N, CA, C and O atoms as CSV, one atom per row, in Angstrom:
chain,resi,resn,atom,element,x,y,z
A,1,MET,N,N,-3.740,19.632,17.241
A,1,MET,CA,C,-3.235,19.897,15.917
A,1,MET,C,C,-1.749,20.256,16.017
A,1,MET,O,O,-1.330,20.958,16.938
A,2,TRP,N,N,-0.962,19.764,15.055
A,2,TRP,CA,C,0.471,20.023,15.001
A,2,TRP,C,C,0.742,21.294,14.209
A,2,TRP,O,O,0.069,21.582,13.219
A,3,HIS,N,N,1.719,22.033,14.651
A,3,HIS,CA,C,2.172,23.213,13.921
A,3,HIS,C,C,3.620,22.979,13.504
A,3,HIS,O,O,4.456,22.598,14.323
A,4,ILE,N,N,3.902,23.204,12.254
A,4,ILE,CA,C,5.256,23.024,11.747
A,4,ILE,C,C,5.925,24.395,11.673
A,4,ILE,O,O,5.436,25.304,11.003
A,5,GLU,N,N,7.032,24.524,12.362
A,5,GLU,CA,C,7.778,25.778,12.368
A,5,GLU,C,C,8.639,25.886,11.105
A,5,GLU,O,O,9.023,24.877,10.514
A,6,ASN,N,N,8.928,27.092,10.716
A,6,ASN,CA,C,9.811,27.363,9.597
A,6,ASN,C,C,11.218,26.865,9.959
A,6,ASN,O,O,11.720,27.182,11.037
A,7,PRO,N,N,11.860,26.086,9.071
A,7,PRO,CA,C,13.203,25.569,9.370
A,7,PRO,C,C,14.223,26.669,9.670
A,7,PRO,O,O,15.137,26.456,10.466
A,8,LEU,N,N,14.081,27.838,9.045
A,8,LEU,CA,C,15.004,28.936,9.342
A,8,LEU,C,C,14.872,29.391,10.786
A,8,LEU,O,O,15.841,29.857,11.384
A,9,ARG,N,N,13.690,29.258,11.342
A,9,ARG,CA,C,13.478,29.614,12.746
A,9,ARG,C,C,13.939,28.480,13.656
A,9,ARG,O,O,14.609,28.719,14.661
A,10,VAL,N,N,13.582,27.247,13.305
A,10,VAL,CA,C,13.929,26.088,14.133
A,10,VAL,C,C,15.441,25.933,14.259
A,10,VAL,O,O,15.946,25.628,15.339
A,11,PHE,N,N,16.162,26.142,13.163
A,11,PHE,CA,C,17.613,25.951,13.159
A,11,PHE,C,C,18.368,27.277,13.137
A,11,PHE,O,O,19.483,27.345,12.620
A,12,SER,N,N,17.774,28.321,13.687
A,12,SER,CA,C,18.420,29.639,13.687
A,12,SER,C,C,19.734,29.631,14.458
A,12,SER,O,O,20.595,30.477,14.213
A,13,TYR,N,N,19.902,28.701,15.377
A,13,TYR,CA,C,21.157,28.595,16.123
A,13,TYR,C,C,22.268,27.973,15.275
A,13,TYR,O,O,23.442,28.081,15.628
A,14,ALA,N,N,21.915,27.323,14.164
A,14,ALA,CA,C,22.902,26.649,13.322
A,14,ALA,C,C,23.182,27.387,12.014
A,14,ALA,O,O,24.254,27.228,11.432
A,15,TYR,N,N,22.219,28.198,11.547
A,15,TYR,CA,C,22.367,28.862,10.250
A,15,TYR,C,C,21.650,30.194,10.252
A,15,TYR,O,O,20.489,30.286,10.651
A,16,LYS,N,N,22.345,31.223,9.804
A,16,LYS,CA,C,21.763,32.547,9.612
A,16,LYS,C,C,21.864,32.881,8.126
A,16,LYS,O,O,22.953,32.867,7.553
A,17,ARG,N,N,20.747,33.176,7.522
A,17,ARG,CA,C,20.720,33.506,6.093
A,17,ARG,C,C,21.342,34.878,5.862
A,17,ARG,O,O,21.086,35.822,6.608
A,18,ASP,N,N,22.158,34.975,4.823
A,18,ASP,CA,C,22.766,36.242,4.438
A,18,ASP,C,C,21.829,36.911,3.437
A,18,ASP,O,O,21.775,36.510,2.274
A,19,VAL,N,N,21.098,37.917,3.877
A,19,VAL,CA,C,20.085,38.560,3.030
A,19,VAL,C,C,20.700,39.380,1.905
A,19,VAL,O,O,19.985,39.805,0.998
A,20,SER,N,N,22.016,39.615,1.943
A,20,SER,CA,C,22.658,40.346,0.856
A,20,SER,C,C,22.907,39.454,-0.365
A,20,SER,O,O,23.222,39.958,-1.443
A,21,LYS,N,N,22.772,38.163,-0.207
A,21,LYS,CA,C,22.974,37.219,-1.313
A,21,LYS,C,C,21.696,37.104,-2.146
A,21,LYS,O,O,20.586,37.229,-1.628
A,22,ASN,N,N,21.876,36.863,-3.444
A,22,ASN,CA,C,20.726,36.695,-4.333
A,22,ASN,C,C,20.053,35.335,-4.165
A,22,ASN,O,O,18.854,35.190,-4.398
A,23,PHE,N,N,20.839,34.349,-3.760
A,23,PHE,CA,C,20.314,32.989,-3.609
A,23,PHE,C,C,20.994,32.324,-2.420
A,23,PHE,O,O,22.213,32.407,-2.271
A,24,SER,N,N,20.213,31.671,-1.581
A,24,SER,CA,C,20.748,30.923,-0.441
A,24,SER,C,C,20.035,29.580,-0.353
A,24,SER,O,O,18.809,29.506,-0.425
A,25,LEU,N,N,20.824,28.522,-0.196
A,25,LEU,CA,C,20.283,27.185,0.005
A,25,LEU,C,C,20.944,26.616,1.248
A,25,LEU,O,O,22.158,26.720,1.419
A,26,MET,N,N,20.138,26.013,2.115
A,26,MET,CA,C,20.644,25.425,3.341
A,26,MET,C,C,20.043,24.033,3.482
A,26,MET,O,O,18.845,23.833,3.282
A,27,CYS,N,N,20.897,23.079,3.829
A,27,CYS,CA,C,20.444,21.711,4.044
A,27,CYS,C,C,21.116,21.181,5.301
A,27,CYS,O,O,22.333,21.279,5.455
A,28,ILE,N,N,20.323,20.626,6.186
A,28,ILE,CA,C,20.870,19.973,7.376
A,28,ILE,C,C,20.511,18.498,7.270
A,28,ILE,O,O,19.351,18.133,7.080
A,29,ILE,N,N,21.533,17.661,7.397
A,29,ILE,CA,C,21.314,16.214,7.285
A,29,ILE,C,C,22.009,15.515,8.451
A,29,ILE,O,O,23.141,15.839,8.810
A,30,ASN,N,N,21.318,14.574,9.014
A,30,ASN,CA,C,21.838,13.763,10.101
A,30,ASN,C,C,23.141,13.102,9.652
A,30,ASN,O,O,23.218,12.571,8.544
A,31,GLU,N,N,24.157,13.132,10.502
A,31,GLU,CA,C,25.466,12.560,10.151
A,31,GLU,C,C,25.368,11.077,9.798
A,31,GLU,O,O,26.027,10.615,8.866
A,32,GLU,N,N,24.565,10.346,10.523
A,32,GLU,CA,C,24.402,8.911,10.244
A,32,GLU,C,C,23.855,8.689,8.831
A,32,GLU,O,O,24.330,7.812,8.111
A,33,LYS,N,N,22.866,9.478,8.440
A,33,LYS,CA,C,22.293,9.363,7.103
A,33,LYS,C,C,23.320,9.784,6.046
A,33,LYS,O,O,23.474,9.115,5.024
A,34,PHE,N,N,24.012,10.885,6.295
A,34,PHE,CA,C,25.032,11.366,5.358
A,34,PHE,C,C,26.091,10.292,5.115
A,34,PHE,O,O,26.489,10.064,3.973
A,35,ASN,N,N,26.542,9.642,6.164
A,35,ASN,CA,C,27.584,8.616,6.037
A,35,ASN,C,C,27.089,7.351,5.343
A,35,ASN,O,O,27.899,6.526,4.922
A,36,SER,N,N,25.789,7.188,5.219
A,36,SER,CA,C,25.245,5.998,4.547
A,36,SER,C,C,25.245,6.129,3.025
A,36,SER,O,O,25.026,5.140,2.327
A,37,PHE,N,N,25.485,7.322,2.504
A,37,PHE,CA,C,25.474,7.520,1.051
A,37,PHE,C,C,26.686,6.862,0.403
A,37,PHE,O,O,27.812,7.025,0.873
A,38,ARG,N,N,26.458,6.125,-0.666
A,38,ARG,CA,C,27.542,5.458,-1.373
A,38,ARG,C,C,28.453,6.449,-2.088
A,38,ARG,O,O,29.655,6.210,-2.206
A,39,ASN,N,N,27.894,7.560,-2.568
A,39,ASN,CA,C,28.672,8.533,-3.327
A,39,ASN,C,C,29.062,9.752,-2.486
A,39,ASN,O,O,29.244,10.846,-3.019
A,40,LYS,N,N,29.187,9.560,-1.197
A,40,LYS,CA,C,29.513,10.647,-0.258
A,40,LYS,C,C,30.798,11.360,-0.650
A,40,LYS,O,O,30.837,12.590,-0.628
A,41,ASP,N,N,31.851,10.630,-1.009
A,41,ASP,CA,C,33.133,11.241,-1.357
A,41,ASP,C,C,33.014,12.118,-2.610
A,41,ASP,O,O,33.618,13.189,-2.678
A,42,ASP,N,N,32.246,11.670,-3.589
A,42,ASP,CA,C,32.017,12.476,-4.791
A,42,ASP,C,C,31.295,13.770,-4.439
A,42,ASP,O,O,31.615,14.834,-4.970
A,43,PHE,N,N,30.325,13.674,-3.546
A,43,PHE,CA,C,29.556,14.841,-3.128
A,43,PHE,C,C,30.439,15.837,-2.381
A,43,PHE,O,O,30.353,17.042,-2.622
A,44,VAL,N,N,31.276,15.351,-1.490
A,44,VAL,CA,C,32.198,16.219,-0.744
A,44,VAL,C,C,33.160,16.905,-1.711
A,44,VAL,O,O,33.434,18.096,-1.561
A,45,ASN,N,N,33.674,16.178,-2.695
A,45,ASN,CA,C,34.555,16.777,-3.704
A,45,ASN,C,C,33.833,17.855,-4.501
A,45,ASN,O,O,34.412,18.901,-4.793
A,46,LEU,N,N,32.586,17.613,-4.853
A,46,LEU,CA,C,31.788,18.603,-5.581
A,46,LEU,C,C,31.630,19.876,-4.760
A,46,LEU,O,O,31.792,20.977,-5.286
A,47,ILE,N,N,31.319,19.734,-3.488
A,47,ILE,CA,C,31.167,20.902,-2.614
A,47,ILE,C,C,32.491,21.656,-2.507
A,47,ILE,O,O,32.516,22.883,-2.599
A,48,ASN,N,N,33.576,20.935,-2.316
A,48,ASN,CA,C,34.886,21.578,-2.168
A,48,ASN,C,C,35.340,22.306,-3.424
A,48,ASN,O,O,36.137,23.241,-3.344
A,49,ASN,N,N,34.841,21.889,-4.584
A,49,ASN,CA,C,35.255,22.488,-5.854
A,49,ASN,C,C,34.209,23.438,-6.437
A,49,ASN,O,O,34.336,23.862,-7.586
A,50,THR,N,N,33.184,23.775,-5.668
A,50,THR,CA,C,32.135,24.666,-6.136
A,50,THR,C,C,32.172,25.962,-5.339
A,50,THR,O,O,32.028,25.962,-4.116
A,51,LYS,N,N,32.367,27.067,-6.055
A,51,LYS,CA,C,32.398,28.371,-5.403
A,51,LYS,C,C,31.033,28.652,-4.772
A,51,LYS,O,O,30.001,28.483,-5.421
A,52,GLY,N,N,31.028,29.074,-3.525
A,52,GLY,CA,C,29.794,29.394,-2.811
A,52,GLY,C,C,29.215,28.231,-2.023
A,52,GLY,O,O,28.278,28.415,-1.247
A,53,ALA,N,N,29.770,27.021,-2.215
A,53,ALA,CA,C,29.279,25.839,-1.500
A,53,ALA,C,C,30.161,25.580,-0.283
A,53,ALA,O,O,31.365,25.840,-0.302
A,54,ASN,N,N,29.540,25.064,0.775
A,54,ASN,CA,C,30.262,24.809,2.014
A,54,ASN,C,C,29.632,23.619,2.733
A,54,ASN,O,O,28.416,23.430,2.696
A,55,LEU,N,N,30.470,22.827,3.381
A,55,LEU,CA,C,30.035,21.687,4.185
A,55,LEU,C,C,30.649,21.858,5.568
A,55,LEU,O,O,31.857,22.053,5.701
A,56,LYS,N,N,29.813,21.785,6.591
A,56,LYS,CA,C,30.275,22.047,7.958
A,56,LYS,C,C,29.685,21.006,8.907
A,56,LYS,O,O,28.523,20.624,8.767
A,57,ASN,N,N,30.477,20.551,9.862
A,57,ASN,CA,C,29.991,19.669,10.925
A,57,ASN,C,C,29.319,20.533,11.988
A,57,ASN,O,O,29.890,21.525,12.443
A,58,ILE,N,N,28.106,20.153,12.379
A,58,ILE,CA,C,27.376,20.887,13.409
A,58,ILE,C,C,26.707,19.894,14.359
A,58,ILE,O,O,26.697,18.688,14.110
A,59,SER,N,N,26.160,20.411,15.428
A,59,SER,CA,C,25.322,19.628,16.335
A,59,SER,C,C,23.948,20.275,16.355
A,59,SER,O,O,23.823,21.495,16.468
A,60,ILE,N,N,22.922,19.444,16.245
A,60,ILE,CA,C,21.546,19.945,16.273
A,60,ILE,C,C,20.809,19.321,17.445
A,60,ILE,O,O,21.204,18.280,17.969
A,61,LYS,N,N,19.743,19.972,17.841
A,61,LYS,CA,C,18.930,19.440,18.930
A,61,LYS,C,C,18.197,18.193,18.446
A,61,LYS,O,O,17.632,18.173,17.352
A,62,ASN,N,N,18.214,17.165,19.269
A,62,ASN,CA,C,17.500,15.933,18.963
A,62,ASN,C,C,16.002,16.229,18.996
A,62,ASN,O,O,15.504,16.717,20.009
A,63,PRO,N,N,15.265,15.944,17.908
A,63,PRO,CA,C,13.829,16.243,17.897
A,63,PRO,C,C,13.039,15.496,18.973
A,63,PRO,O,O,11.983,15.959,19.404
A,64,ASN,N,N,13.549,14.347,19.405
A,64,ASN,CA,C,12.849,13.572,20.427
A,64,ASN,C,C,13.203,14.017,21.846
A,64,ASN,O,O,12.460,13.755,22.792
A,65,ASN,N,N,14.349,14.694,21.983
A,65,ASN,CA,C,14.783,15.195,23.288
A,65,ASN,C,C,15.711,16.387,23.058
A,65,ASN,O,O,16.922,16.201,22.931
A,66,PRO,N,N,15.167,17.612,23.001
A,66,PRO,CA,C,15.971,18.795,22.684
A,66,PRO,C,C,17.128,19.058,23.646
A,66,PRO,O,O,18.012,19.856,23.332
A,67,ALA,N,N,17.142,18.411,24.801
A,67,ALA,CA,C,18.260,18.573,25.727
A,67,ALA,C,C,19.502,17.828,25.242
A,67,ALA,O,O,20.609,18.104,25.704
A,68,LYS,N,N,19.325,16.885,24.311
A,68,LYS,CA,C,20.437,16.123,23.753
A,68,LYS,C,C,20.750,16.647,22.352
A,68,LYS,O,O,19.874,17.151,21.648
A,69,LEU,N,N,22.013,16.515,21.968
A,69,LEU,CA,C,22.445,16.968,20.645
A,69,LEU,C,C,22.769,15.778,19.752
A,69,LEU,O,O,23.152,14.706,20.220
A,70,LYS,N,N,22.602,16.002,18.440
A,70,LYS,CA,C,22.938,14.990,17.439
A,70,LYS,C,C,23.940,15.598,16.474
A,70,LYS,O,O,23.872,16.788,16.165
A,71,ASP,N,N,24.873,14.777,15.995
A,71,ASP,CA,C,25.813,15.229,14.978
A,71,ASP,C,C,25.092,15.331,13.646
A,71,ASP,O,O,24.261,14.489,13.304
A,72,ALA,N,N,25.423,16.379,12.898
A,72,ALA,CA,C,24.787,16.610,11.608
A,72,ALA,C,C,25.755,17.343,10.697
A,72,ALA,O,O,26.820,17.792,11.123
A,73,LYS,N,N,25.366,17.455,9.442
A,73,LYS,CA,C,26.121,18.207,8.440
A,73,LYS,C,C,25.254,19.383,8.006
A,73,LYS,O,O,24.049,19.242,7.796
A,74,LEU,N,N,25.889,20.540,7.875
A,74,LEU,CA,C,25.223,21.732,7.332
A,74,LEU,C,C,25.833,21.974,5.962
A,74,LEU,O,O,27.031,22.228,5.836
A,75,ILE,N,N,24.991,21.892,4.934
A,75,ILE,CA,C,25.427,22.129,3.563
A,75,ILE,C,C,24.806,23.443,3.131
A,75,ILE,O,O,23.590,23.619,3.215
A,76,THR,N,N,25.644,24.377,2.664
A,76,THR,CA,C,25.135,25.666,2.212
A,76,THR,C,C,25.654,25.967,0.823
A,76,THR,O,O,26.734,25.526,0.428
A,77,TYR,N,N,24.855,26.731,0.092
A,77,TYR,CA,C,25.253,27.229,-1.214
A,77,TYR,C,C,24.655,28.609,-1.358
A,77,TYR,O,O,23.438,28.778,-1.289
A,78,GLU,N,N,25.516,29.600,-1.559
A,78,GLU,CA,C,25.065,30.979,-1.647
A,78,GLU,C,C,25.709,31.670,-2.853
A,78,GLU,O,O,26.892,31.495,-3.144
A,79,LEU,N,N,24.889,32.456,-3.535
A,79,LEU,CA,C,25.356,33.253,-4.672
A,79,LEU,C,C,25.045,34.712,-4.421
A,79,LEU,O,O,25.354,35.562,-5.256
């Protein structure tokens, strides 16, 4: 049987939730997938112009081989 870990635990090396905030949203997306979006530039502009939103380049462990890293984007929004 498979057990699914909580994403906050799995990606604790990439994101720490700020418990003093009333709302926290975290999204990790593979860089290859992110770059495939047609409206990527609009999305980046939205993040840059939204208070509390942030876009960061990170490396995550490859799910198929945790010894290797993959490029990804960390999108956060906190209030």
